[in-house]
C-alpha positions as a printed NumPy array, in Angstrom:
array([[ 16.523, -45.593, -48.113],
       [ 17.01 , -46.084, -44.199],
       [ 17.169, -43.571, -41.449],
       [ 20.357, -44.143, -38.967],
       [ 20.233, -42.583, -35.511],
       [ 23.598, -41.818, -34.181],
       [ 24.077, -40.726, -30.312],
       [ 27.503, -39.621, -29.672],
       [ 29.421, -39.739, -26.112],
       [ 32.818, -39.46 , -24.596],
       [ 34.206, -41.34 , -21.507],
       [ 35.977, -37.857, -20.803],
       [ 33.161, -35.885, -19.426],
       [ 34.817, -33.021, -17.31 ],
       [ 31.429, -30.977, -15.307],
       [ 30.431, -33.996, -14.552],
       [ 32.415, -37.342, -14.166],
       [ 30.863, -40.14 , -15.721],
       [ 27.951, -38.292, -16.973],
       [ 27.062, -40.46 , -19.6  ],
       [ 26.488, -43.647, -17.682],
       [ 25.525, -42.044, -13.965],
       [ 22.242, -42.248, -12.808],
       [ 19.722, -40.109, -13.642],
       [ 15.702, -41.276, -12.798],
       [ 16.785, -44.373, -11.528],
       [ 18.511, -45.233, -15.118],
       [ 21.732, -44.518, -16.864],
       [ 21.179, -40.714, -18.475],
       [ 22.441, -42.359, -21.667],
       [ 19.22 , -44.733, -21.368],
       [ 17.156, -42.734, -21.884],
       [ 17.587, -41.282, -25.469],
       [ 18.483, -44.436, -26.611],
       [ 15.372, -46.316, -25.216],
       [ 13.253, -42.832, -26.962],
       [ 14.861, -43.98 , -30.667],
       [ 14.838, -47.389, -30.482],
       [ 11.104, -46.615, -29.635],
       [ 10.703, -44.872, -32.895],
       [  8.971, -46.856, -35.899],
       [ 10.686, -45.444, -38.452],
       [ 14.276, -45.516, -37.018],
       [ 15.733, -48.384, -38.357],
       [ 18.748, -48.294, -36.666],
       [ 20.776, -46.32 , -33.318],
       [ 24.238, -46.112, -33.066],
       [ 26.179, -45.044, -29.838],
       [ 29.643, -43.526, -30.332],
       [ 31.587, -43.702, -28.021],
       [ 35.514, -44.335, -26.961],
       [ 34.813, -45.838, -23.544],
       [ 34.783, -49.292, -22.472],
       [ 32.615, -49.205, -19.671],
       [ 30.183, -46.945, -21.859],
       [ 29.749, -49.497, -23.919],
       [ 29.548, -52.556, -21.605],
       [ 26.505, -50.44 , -19.624],
       [ 24.341, -49.567, -23.105],
       [ 24.729, -53.297, -23.895],
       [ 22.682, -54.322, -20.634],
       [ 19.95 , -52.227, -21.902],
       [ 19.118, -54.724, -24.494],
       [ 17.87 , -52.568, -26.79 ],
       [ 17.092, -54.219, -30.425],
       [ 18.142, -51.576, -32.337],
       [ 21.49 , -50.467, -30.862],
       [ 24.132, -51.192, -32.069],
       [ 28.297, -50.068, -30.432],
       [ 30.23 , -47.583, -32.254],
       [ 33.999, -47.016, -31.253],
       [ 34.69 , -43.611, -32.302],
       [ 38.841, -43.001, -32.677],
       [ 40.607, -41.157, -30.311],
       [ 41.296, -38.485, -32.098],
       [ 37.685, -38.013, -32.338],
       [ 36.905, -38.208, -29.172],
       [ 38.983, -35.468, -27.77 ],
       [ 38.202, -31.866, -26.122],
       [ 38.566, -30.275, -28.538],
       [ 36.855, -32.409, -31.882],
       [ 33.72 , -31.203, -33.032],
       [ 30.628, -33.348, -33.728],
       [ 30.477, -33.457, -36.744],
       [ 34.224, -34.572, -37.28 ],
       [ 32.838, -38.37 , -35.642],
       [ 29.651, -37.927, -37.522],
       [ 31.607, -37.624, -41.095],
       [ 34.498, -41.035, -39.56 ],
       [ 31.102, -42.695, -38.847],
       [ 30.077, -42.304, -42.39 ],
       [ 32.734, -42.508, -44.142],
       [ 33.918, -45.591, -42.556],
       [ 29.993, -47.226, -42.514],
       [ 27.843, -48.336, -45.13 ],
       [ 24.949, -45.85 , -45.706],
       [ 23.77 , -44.163, -48.581],
       [ 23.632, -40.683, -49.437],
       [ 19.287, -40.871, -49.543],
       [ 19.921, -42.277, -46.399],
       [ 18.052, -39.985, -43.515],
       [ 20.424, -39.217, -40.466],
       [ 19.15 , -38.352, -36.652],
       [ 21.779, -36.756, -34.603],
       [ 20.589, -37.025, -31.131],
       [ 21.967, -36.02 , -27.328],
       [ 22.61 , -37.919, -24.231],
       [ 22.258, -34.807, -22.342],
       [ 18.824, -34.925, -23.187],
       [ 16.921, -37.419, -21.549],
       [ 13.306, -35.624, -22.196],
       [ 13.121, -36.473, -25.968],
       [ 10.155, -38.889, -26.414],
       [  9.557, -42.083, -29.344],
       [  6.614, -39.369, -30.298],
       [  9.379, -36.269, -30.615],
       [ 11.101, -38.482, -32.887],
       [  8.215, -39.579, -35.034],
       [  6.785, -36.268, -35.18 ],
       [  9.908, -34.638, -36.094],
       [ 10.607, -37.447, -39.108],
       [  7.391, -36.457, -40.297],
       [  7.801, -32.789, -40.508],
       [ 10.885, -33.337, -42.451],
       [  9.97 , -35.836, -45.105],
       [  6.469, -33.245, -45.205],
       [  8.93 , -30.238, -45.542],
       [ 11.054, -30.667, -48.09 ],
       [ 13.593, -29.279, -46.177],
       [ 17.224, -29.849, -46.193],
       [ 17.517, -30.15 , -42.072],
       [ 15.762, -29.867, -39.269],
       [ 16.731, -29.16 , -35.66 ],
       [ 14.319, -29.413, -32.405],
       [ 14.079, -26.25 , -30.911],
       [ 12.098, -24.96 , -27.743],
       [  9.925, -21.129, -27.454],
       [ 11.528, -18.885, -25.392],
       [  9.079, -15.969, -24.205],
       [ 11.89 , -13.285, -23.156],
       [ 12.941,  -9.832, -24.27 ],
       [ 16.765, -10.237, -25.372],
       [ 19.382,  -7.142, -25.713],
       [ 22.278,  -6.607, -28.652],
       [ 25.609,  -5.476, -26.977],
       [ 24.856,  -1.953, -28.757],
       [ 21.838,  -1.406, -25.867],
       [ 19.403,  -1.938, -28.211],
       [ 16.55 ,  -4.604, -27.828],
       [ 16.829,  -7.268, -30.144],
       [ 13.119,  -8.796, -30.342],
       [ 10.878,  -6.527, -29.224],
       [ 10.15 ,  -2.868, -29.047],
       [ 10.191,  -1.482, -25.27 ],
       [  8.395,   1.406, -25.702],
       [  5.207,  -1.001, -26.28 ],
       [  5.851,  -3.784, -24.543],
       [  3.921,  -6.868, -25.098],
       [  2.265,  -8.891, -22.316],
       [  3.772, -12.389, -22.721],
       [  0.476, -14.666, -23.417],
       [  0.404, -11.85 , -26.497],
       [  4.148, -12.799, -27.451],
       [  5.087, -14.902, -30.322],
       [  9.268, -14.888, -28.647],
       [ 11.693, -16.636, -29.986],
       [ 12.984, -20.265, -31.202],
       [ 15.57 , -21.484, -28.969],
       [ 17.612, -24.538, -30.076],
       [ 17.849, -26.975, -27.26 ],
       [ 20.621, -29.548, -28.323],
       [ 18.307, -32.452, -28.59 ],
       [ 18.566, -33.939, -32.08 ],
       [ 18.914, -32.786, -35.931],
       [ 17.557, -33.881, -38.848],
       [ 19.699, -34.693, -42.64 ],
       [ 20.474, -37.099, -45.677],
       [ 23.555, -38.614, -45.242],
       [ 24.514, -36.509, -48.311],
       [ 23.865, -33.011, -47.218],
       [ 25.94 , -33.493, -43.962],
       [ 29.113, -34.874, -46.118],
       [ 28.631, -32.035, -48.878],
       [ 28.61 , -28.979, -46.178],
       [ 30.324, -31.254, -43.59 ],
       [ 28.364, -29.572, -40.988],
       [ 24.458, -31.047, -39.389],
       [ 22.329, -28.329, -40.782],
       [ 22.551, -27.392, -44.591],
       [ 20.307, -25.914, -46.765],
       [ 16.738, -24.817, -46.071],
       [ 16.131, -25.382, -42.395],
       [ 13.515, -26.748, -40.358],
       [ 12.467, -26.198, -37.405],
       [ 10.233, -28.696, -34.65 ],
       [  9.322, -27.191, -31.143],
       [  9.366, -29.073, -28.527],
       [  8.104, -28.59 , -24.953],
       [  9.428, -26.016, -22.722],
       [ 11.198, -27.849, -20.554],
       [ 12.901, -29.898, -22.916],
       [ 15.424, -26.667, -23.339],
       [ 16.93 , -27.849, -20.481],
       [ 20.532, -29.695, -21.341],
       [ 22.344, -32.014, -18.19 ],
       [ 25.545, -29.986, -18.228],
       [ 26.376, -28.996, -14.726],
       [ 25.514, -30.087, -11.645],
       [ 22.854, -27.576, -11.225],
       [ 21.459, -28.999, -13.995],
       [ 21.581, -32.485, -13.163],
       [ 19.439, -31.45 ,  -9.734],
       [ 16.673, -29.434, -11.858],
       [ 16.522, -32.395, -14.467],
       [ 15.214, -35.262, -11.695],
       [ 12.552, -32.526, -10.738],
       [ 11.637, -32.381, -14.237],
       [ 11.652, -35.636, -15.172],
       [  9.845, -36.819, -12.421],
       [  6.886, -34.161, -13.155],
       [  6.709, -35.18 , -16.944],
       [  7.989, -38.653, -17.324],
       [  6.318, -40.827, -14.444],
       [  2.716, -41.396, -15.229],
       [  0.662, -40.65 , -18.241],
       [ -1.773, -39.375, -16.054],
       [ -3.462, -37.127, -19.182],
       [ -3.064, -39.805, -21.787],
       [ -5.699, -39.895, -24.252],
       [ -6.77 , -43.413, -23.757],
       [ -9.694, -43.251, -26.495],
       [ -6.235, -43.481, -29.34 ],
       [ -6.258, -47.191, -27.874],
       [ -7.016, -49.526, -30.176],
       [ -5.265, -52.87 , -29.158],
       [ -4.728, -54.405, -25.701],
       [ -2.14 , -57.084, -25.389],
       [ -0.904, -58.451, -21.972],
       [  1.712, -61.303, -20.805],
       [ -0.008, -63.649, -18.662],
       [  2.372, -64.513, -15.65 ],
       [  2.443, -61.761, -12.617],
       [ -0.001, -59.676, -14.505],
       [ -3.238, -62.241, -14.667],
       [ -1.789, -64.477, -12.468],
       [ -0.123, -63.802,  -9.168],
       [  3.301, -65.319, -10.805],
       [  2.52 , -68.282,  -8.367],
       [  2.709, -72.207,  -9.543],
       [  0.361, -74.122,  -7.318],
       [  1.23 , -78.092,  -7.143],
       [ -1.464, -80.846,  -5.898],
       [  0.237, -83.908,  -4.226],
       [ -0.635, -85.667,  -7.477],
       [  1.808, -83.234,  -9.075],
       [ -0.71 , -81.143, -10.675],
       [ -0.34 , -77.593, -11.547],
       [ -3.024, -75.044, -11.267],
       [ -2.57 , -70.824, -11.501],
       [ -5.076, -68.224, -10.134],
       [ -6.658, -66.017, -12.093],
       [ -9.103, -62.982, -11.386],
       [-12.192, -63.07 , -13.272],
       [-12.234, -59.676, -13.138],
       [ -9.875, -59.558, -15.503],
       [-11.868, -61.811, -17.988],
       [-14.697, -59.47 , -17.744],
       [-12.588, -56.318, -17.979],
       [-11.182, -58.285, -21.718],
       [-15.055, -58.976, -22.674],
       [-15.98 , -54.85 , -22.162],
       [-13.359, -54.026, -24.116],
       [-13.66 , -56.08 , -26.955],
       [-17.587, -55.257, -26.372],
       [-15.925, -51.373, -27.226],
       [-14.081, -52.578, -30.032],
       [-10.603, -52.663, -29.091],
       [ -8.161, -55.866, -29.69 ],
       [ -7.346, -58.103, -26.807],
       [ -4.71 , -60.806, -26.395],
       [ -2.061, -62.517, -24.372],
       [  1.493, -62.884, -25.205],
       [  3.713, -65.063, -22.808],
       [  6.717, -66.785, -23.118],
       [  5.214, -69.709, -21.488],
       [  3.846, -72.857, -23.108],
       [  1.574, -73.894, -20.553],
       [ -1.469, -75.417, -21.519],
       [ -3.591, -73.548, -18.427],
       [ -2.442, -70.482, -20.162],
       [ -4.358, -71.528, -23.697],
       [ -7.189, -72.509, -21.412],
       [ -7.822, -69.583, -20.087],
       [ -7.207, -67.753, -23.191],
       [ -9.497, -69.861, -24.981],
       [-12.734, -69.622, -22.47 ],
       [-11.8  , -65.835, -22.529],
       [-12.322, -65.355, -26.547],
       [ -9.303, -63.642, -27.027],
       [ -8.809, -62.046, -30.826],
       [ -5.29 , -62.95 , -29.728],
       [ -2.996, -65.529, -28.114],
       [  0.487, -66.219, -28.608],
       [  2.284, -68.703, -26.279],
       [  6.054, -69.697, -26.228],
       [  6.949, -66.088, -27.554],
       [ 10.453, -65.16 , -27.567],
       [ 10.477, -61.886, -29.129],
       [  7.454, -60.375, -27.893],
       [  8.828, -57.08 , -29.927],
       [  8.452, -59.318, -33.358],
       [  5.045, -60.719, -32.469],
       [  3.425, -56.762, -31.517],
       [  4.835, -55.727, -34.818],
       [  3.379, -58.313, -36.657],
       [ -0.096, -57.26 , -34.565],
       [ -0.117, -53.801, -35.695],
       [  0.558, -54.605, -39.135],
       [ -2.213, -56.733, -39.514],
       [ -4.555, -54.748, -38.107],
       [ -3.113, -51.587, -39.511],
       [ -2.762, -49.39 , -36.473],
       [  0.651, -47.604, -34.833],
       [  2.258, -48.846, -31.938],
       [  0.956, -45.615, -30.139],
       [ -2.562, -47.323, -30.712],
       [ -1.516, -50.238, -28.763],
       [ -1.621, -50.481, -24.351],
       [  0.56 , -53.404, -22.908],
       [  0.467, -54.536, -19.551],
       [  3.41 , -56.387, -18.659],
       [  5.842, -57.188, -14.956],
       [  9.224, -58.647, -15.903],
       [ 12.42 , -58.359, -17.873],
       [ 11.238, -60.383, -21.025],
       [  8.126, -56.842, -21.244],
       [ 10.513, -54.549, -21.082],
       [ 11.315, -53.93 , -24.753],
       [  8.098, -54.067, -25.922],
       [  6.726, -51.727, -22.656],
       [  8.883, -49.549, -24.368],
       [  7.757, -49.242, -27.835],
       [  3.918, -48.985, -26.672],
       [  1.819, -46.159, -26.536],
       [  0.652, -46.825, -23.232],
       [  2.62 , -49.261, -20.919],
       [  1.308, -50.287, -18.568],
       [  2.406, -52.762, -15.175],
       [  0.999, -54.068, -12.277],
       [  2.15 , -52.926,  -8.74 ],
       [  4.22 , -55.892,  -8.184],
       [  6.029, -55.52 , -11.5  ],
       [  9.855, -55.92 , -10.811],
       [ 11.953, -53.324, -10.918],
       [ 13.753, -52.993, -14.241],
       [  9.87 , -52.08 , -15.572],
       [  8.777, -49.881, -13.293],
       [ 11.904, -47.813, -14.367],
       [ 10.306, -47.372, -18.061],
       [  9.481, -43.805, -19.199],
       [  5.692, -43.257, -19.458],
       [  5.055, -46.247, -17.197],
       [  1.645, -46.622, -15.945],
       [  2.077, -48.207, -12.596],
       [ -1.537, -50.071, -11.443],
       [ -2.531, -50.31 ,  -8.09 ],
       [ -3.609, -53.924,  -8.352],
       [ -0.796, -56.645,  -8.109],
       [ -1.067, -59.15 , -10.766],
       [ -3.573, -62.029, -10.765],
       [ -5.904, -59.242,  -8.145],
       [ -7.822, -57.603, -11.439],
       [ -5.079, -54.951, -12.851],
       [ -6.654, -55.333, -16.242],
       [ -9.513, -54.47 , -14.647],
       [ -8.33 , -51.646, -12.766],
       [ -6.722, -50.467, -16.224],
       [-10.624, -50.835, -17.954],
       [-12.152, -48.687, -14.979],
       [ -9.696, -46.331, -15.08 ],
       [ -9.245, -45.205, -17.929],
       [-11.031, -47.207, -21.536],
       [-14.463, -47.235, -19.379],
       [-14.638, -43.21 , -18.888],
       [-13.966, -42.944, -22.84 ],
       [-17.399, -41.848, -24.054]])
């Protein structure tokens, strides 16, 4: 049994031109949901269903390992086509099994994070439900068209804090088994479970005014992880060049190479190990200087010449029996983007490249690489844990 995610987007957006690839908080809108799905450990494959060549080209630049393009038919990409029509088209043409789990996610809900998908999939599995949908709780008083109240007694108006409110479908995602979608011809059927999300996720980006409001919400809730629970961290991993060094290579007149490392970072690794946190480096470089530094620091892990950092971190996660949500990674450049997007605690030094700074939930440090960035991360987060 596999878990498949499906994100349908069309090129013919009417309310906002080229909406799905329009810049939102520094990245194309469709990036946010694909990035979150790609980072969810339970999801095996992500398909973006589109009829637009430009959309497909933009998505391919993201470099998300789980994401593939599905070319939806023109018939099921028209203004009158339903989402169910393209879902069924994909299921009929694909290699899906009846018991595979199908996650329908919407690009117009960029606030959805990997942990939301992770928690919802766990709830779906535990509940025994046939389908699940994401909702937000609204504490509003609703009335019927005949002048009667729908969800409260106006003669005994409750205080907001005593009012349970009602669930509203926020359109972020839906989960069901493939066989249930085929049998019902619908994304929802049978026993339905509701997964509650934060109230700000109720905003869908359908109009220009939604876009403006969404930018404000995104900046508020996603720019930094100031309230992160750092006590959950069990592993801290780091890139080398640009993080433990200033990204410079120094050469003597004889051609000898040297690098600048900070002793403050070395002490930070030691202090983390004393707290029982596993530490290590994962670098694309094959450099004897890096090996000697890692040996001196007595790191738990050191991987050199790595082409696929996600695979390496995955092996560490499996070996230690921890989750991605318990891993912190410090990186600064393009080859760190995918692993930073997947760990629970993505961190970068002040000199990180702009692609890294745009990562959802990234914690940007004040220190530059080679100037004690790891030590700052330790002092500002882990050292404060009792």
